[in-house]
C-alpha positions as CSV (number, residue, x, y, z in Angstrom):
1,M,-2.7,-66.1,-15.8
2,D,-5.1,-65.2,-18.6
3,N,-5.0,-62.3,-20.4
4,Q,-8.5,-61.3,-18.9
5,L,-7.1,-61.1,-15.7
6,I,-3.7,-59.8,-17.1
7,E,-5.6,-56.7,-18.3
8,R,-7.8,-56.1,-14.9
9,I,-4.7,-56.0,-12.9
10,V,-3.1,-53.8,-15.2
11,A,-6.2,-51.7,-15.6
12,E,-6.3,-51.5,-11.5
13,I,-2.8,-50.1,-11.6
14,E,-3.1,-47.6,-14.1
15,K,-6.2,-46.4,-11.9
16,R,-4.2,-46.5,-8.6
17,M,-1.4,-44.6,-10.1
18,K,-3.4,-41.4,-11.1
19,K,-4.3,-38.4,-8.5
20,S,-7.4,-39.1,-6.6
21,V,-9.5,-35.9,-6.6
22,L,-13.0,-35.2,-5.2
23,L,-14.9,-33.2,-7.4
24,A,-17.9,-31.0,-6.0
25,L,-20.6,-30.8,-8.3
26,T,-23.1,-27.7,-7.5
27,P,-25.2,-25.7,-9.5
28,A,-23.8,-23.9,-12.3
29,P,-24.1,-20.4,-13.1
30,G,-23.5,-20.8,-16.3
31,Y,-20.6,-22.6,-19.1
32,Q,-22.3,-26.0,-17.3
33,D,-21.9,-28.2,-20.2
34,E,-18.6,-26.4,-21.3
35,I,-16.7,-27.0,-18.1
36,C,-18.4,-30.4,-18.2
37,Q,-16.9,-31.2,-21.3
38,R,-13.5,-30.0,-20.6
39,I,-13.1,-32.4,-17.3
40,N,-14.3,-35.0,-19.3
41,T,-11.1,-34.6,-20.5
42,F,-8.6,-35.6,-18.0
43,S,-8.2,-39.1,-18.5
44,H,-5.6,-38.8,-15.7
45,I,-7.3,-38.1,-13.0
46,R,-9.4,-40.5,-10.9
47,F,-12.1,-38.4,-9.7
48,S,-15.1,-39.0,-7.2
49,L,-18.2,-36.8,-7.4
50,F,-19.6,-35.2,-4.4
51,V,-22.9,-34.2,-5.4
52,T,-25.2,-31.5,-3.8
53,T,-29.3,-32.1,-3.5
54,S,-29.3,-28.9,-5.6
55,A,-26.8,-30.4,-8.0
56,Q,-29.1,-33.4,-8.7
57,V,-31.7,-31.2,-10.1
58,S,-29.4,-28.6,-12.0
59,H,-27.2,-31.1,-13.5
60,D,-27.7,-33.8,-16.3
61,L,-25.3,-36.5,-13.9
62,S,-25.5,-38.9,-17.0
63,K,-22.8,-36.8,-18.4
64,W,-21.0,-37.1,-15.2
65,R,-21.2,-40.5,-14.4
66,H,-18.4,-42.2,-15.8
67,L,-15.9,-39.8,-14.0
68,G,-16.0,-41.9,-11.3
69,E,-17.7,-43.3,-8.1
70,I,-20.6,-40.5,-7.1
71,Y,-21.8,-39.7,-3.4
72,N,-24.8,-37.8,-2.5
73,A,-24.0,-35.3,0.1
74,S,-26.2,-36.8,2.6
75,E,-23.9,-40.1,2.6
76,F,-20.4,-38.3,2.4
77,D,-18.3,-38.6,5.6
78,C,-15.7,-35.6,6.0
79,Q,-13.5,-38.0,7.6
80,Q,-12.6,-39.2,3.9
81,L,-11.3,-36.3,2.8
82,S,-7.9,-37.4,3.4
83,T,-7.9,-40.1,1.2
84,Y,-7.8,-37.5,-1.7
85,H,-5.0,-35.1,-3.1
86,A,-7.5,-32.4,-3.4
87,L,-10.9,-30.7,-3.3
88,F,-11.9,-29.7,-6.9
89,V,-14.9,-26.6,-7.1
90,P,-15.4,-25.8,-10.2
91,Y,-18.4,-24.2,-9.8
92,F,-17.5,-21.8,-7.0
93,D,-20.0,-18.5,-6.7
94,K,-20.3,-15.5,-4.8
95,K,-22.6,-17.2,-2.5
96,L,-19.9,-19.7,-1.4
97,V,-17.5,-17.1,-0.9
98,G,-19.5,-15.1,1.4
99,E,-20.4,-18.6,3.0
100,I,-16.7,-19.5,4.0
101,I,-15.1,-15.7,4.5
102,N,-17.9,-15.9,7.3
103,G,-17.4,-19.2,8.9
104,L,-21.1,-20.3,8.3
105,F,-22.0,-24.1,7.6
106,I,-25.0,-23.1,5.4
107,S,-25.1,-25.4,1.8
108,E,-23.7,-28.7,1.7
109,E,-20.5,-27.5,-0.2
110,G,-20.1,-24.9,2.5
111,K,-19.4,-27.5,5.1
112,L,-17.7,-29.7,3.2
113,I,-14.9,-27.1,2.4
114,H,-14.4,-26.2,5.7
115,S,-14.0,-29.5,6.7
116,A,-11.1,-29.4,3.8
117,L,-10.0,-26.4,5.4
118,A,-10.0,-27.5,8.7
119,Q,-7.9,-31.0,7.4
120,N,-5.4,-29.0,5.3
121,I,-6.4,-30.6,2.2
122,P,-5.9,-28.2,-1.0
123,V,-8.9,-26.9,-1.8
124,I,-8.8,-26.0,-5.9
125,A,-11.7,-23.4,-7.5
126,L,-12.5,-22.0,-10.8
127,P,-12.8,-18.2,-11.2
128,Y,-14.8,-17.7,-13.7
129,F,-18.1,-17.3,-11.4
130,C,-17.2,-15.5,-8.6
131,Q,-14.3,-12.9,-9.6
132,P,-16.0,-9.8,-10.8
133,E,-14.0,-9.5,-13.8
134,S,-14.6,-12.4,-15.1
135,E,-16.1,-12.9,-18.7
136,L,-19.1,-14.6,-17.5
137,N,-20.0,-11.8,-15.2
138,E,-19.6,-9.0,-17.5
139,I,-21.9,-10.9,-19.9
140,L,-24.8,-11.3,-17.0
141,G,-23.8,-7.3,-16.1
142,L,-22.8,-8.3,-12.4
143,N,-19.9,-5.9,-12.3
144,K,-21.1,-2.7,-12.7
145,N,-20.5,-1.5,-9.4
146,K,-16.3,-0.7,-9.0
147,E,-17.1,-0.3,-4.8
148,Y,-18.8,-3.7,-4.7
149,N,-16.6,-5.5,-6.7
150,L,-13.3,-4.4,-4.2
151,L,-15.4,-6.1,-1.3
152,I,-15.7,-8.9,-3.3
153,Q,-12.2,-9.2,-4.7
154,E,-11.0,-8.8,-1.3
155,N,-13.2,-11.6,0.5
156,I,-11.3,-13.7,-2.5
157,S,-8.0,-12.6,-1.4
158,R,-9.2,-13.7,2.5
159,L,-10.0,-16.7,0.7
160,K,-6.6,-17.4,-0.6
161,S,-5.0,-16.5,2.4
162,M,-7.1,-19.9,3.5
163,G,-5.8,-21.7,1.4
164,V,-8.1,-21.8,-1.4
165,M,-6.5,-21.8,-4.7
166,F,-8.5,-20.2,-7.7
167,H,-7.0,-21.3,-11.5
168,S,-7.9,-20.9,-15.1
169,I,-8.9,-24.4,-15.8
170,N,-5.9,-24.7,-17.9
171,D,-3.8,-24.4,-14.9
172,V,-6.2,-26.8,-13.0
173,E,-5.3,-29.1,-15.3
174,D,-1.7,-28.9,-15.6
175,N,-1.3,-28.9,-12.1
176,L,-3.3,-32.1,-11.3
177,I,-1.7,-34.1,-13.9
178,N,1.9,-32.6,-14.0
179,H,2.5,-31.7,-10.6
180,D,1.8,-32.5,-6.8
181,V,-1.2,-30.9,-5.2
182,K,0.0,-28.7,-2.5
183,H,-0.8,-25.1,-1.4
184,Q,0.5,-22.3,-2.5
185,T,2.6,-19.8,-0.9
186,K,-0.7,-18.4,0.8
187,S,-1.2,-14.6,0.2
188,E,-1.2,-12.4,3.3
189,Y,-4.2,-10.9,4.1
190,K,-4.0,-7.8,6.3
191,P,-7.2,-7.4,8.0
192,E,-8.0,-4.5,10.5
193,I,-6.4,-5.2,14.0
194,K,-7.3,-2.6,16.5
195,Q,-4.4,-1.1,18.1
196,E,-3.9,2.0,19.7
197,N,-0.2,2.7,18.0
198,N,-2.2,2.5,14.6
199,N,0.7,0.1,13.3
200,R,-2.0,-1.7,11.3
201,Y,-3.2,-1.7,7.9
202,I,-6.3,-0.1,6.8
203,T,-8.8,-1.9,5.1
204,L,-11.4,-1.1,2.5
205,N,-14.1,-0.7,4.7
206,E,-12.4,2.1,6.4
207,V,-11.3,3.8,3.2
208,M,-15.0,3.5,1.5
209,N,-16.6,5.2,4.8
210,K,-14.2,8.2,5.0
211,P,-12.8,8.1,1.4
212,G,-11.3,12.2,1.8
213,E,-9.4,11.1,5.0
214,Y,-6.9,8.7,2.9
215,H,-4.8,9.2,0.0
216,L,-2.4,6.6,-2.2
217,S,1.0,7.6,-0.5
218,Q,-0.1,6.0,2.7
219,D,2.0,3.0,3.0
220,K,-0.3,1.3,5.2
221,L,-3.1,0.8,3.0
222,T,-4.6,-2.7,1.9
223,D,-4.2,-3.6,-2.1
224,S,-8.2,-3.6,-2.4
225,A,-8.2,-0.1,-0.6
226,I,-5.8,1.1,-2.8
227,E,-7.6,-0.2,-5.9
228,Y,-10.7,1.9,-4.5
229,L,-8.5,5.2,-4.2
230,K,-7.5,4.5,-7.5
231,S,-11.0,3.9,-9.1
232,L,-12.3,7.8,-7.4
233,K,-9.5,9.3,-9.4
234,N,-10.9,7.9,-12.5
């Protein structure tokens, strides 16, 4: 057995030992190059790329190509998701939050995420584009409406309860490299449930519609409803 063959065998073994992660590449509302450069340092991960049609236009794919095999959205079979440790969506924006929460199958990335959730595949996302309090949304001036921010935050809480994990990029790297990728303990989301005995949680929408009827001492308020009432006192 010659040295070149040995090196190829060793390289293939090392490749198979790496965690296999599908990265969904979508249009970037910001931090496009910075996030790309950082992900390129994740040398201990074996990536494949799911590239949406719009991402092919907005990204320079030459910066991503060396990470792994690239699939156009139209040619990817969602049954392949079971071969990956996780689905990673770095550019998870507010539009995508609304699509998943409302059970819509509009975008290519939305259909992929729905399929991953249905198969109980861990979905990991960066919070910088959808979280109202993120630095990016502050810079862009997109977090000035407190009531709207609370509504977005409630939807993000619902996503977490469904199995979408939002991590900083440092935590994403740590979890992908040093730990087994698995679902966190899902946070409990308390939706509005109409019951005659009123044994249910009062939602943000109810409080926003009639803020004068509710107060912080009530013990059946969702977290976002509590934050909204606190904001009215400021």
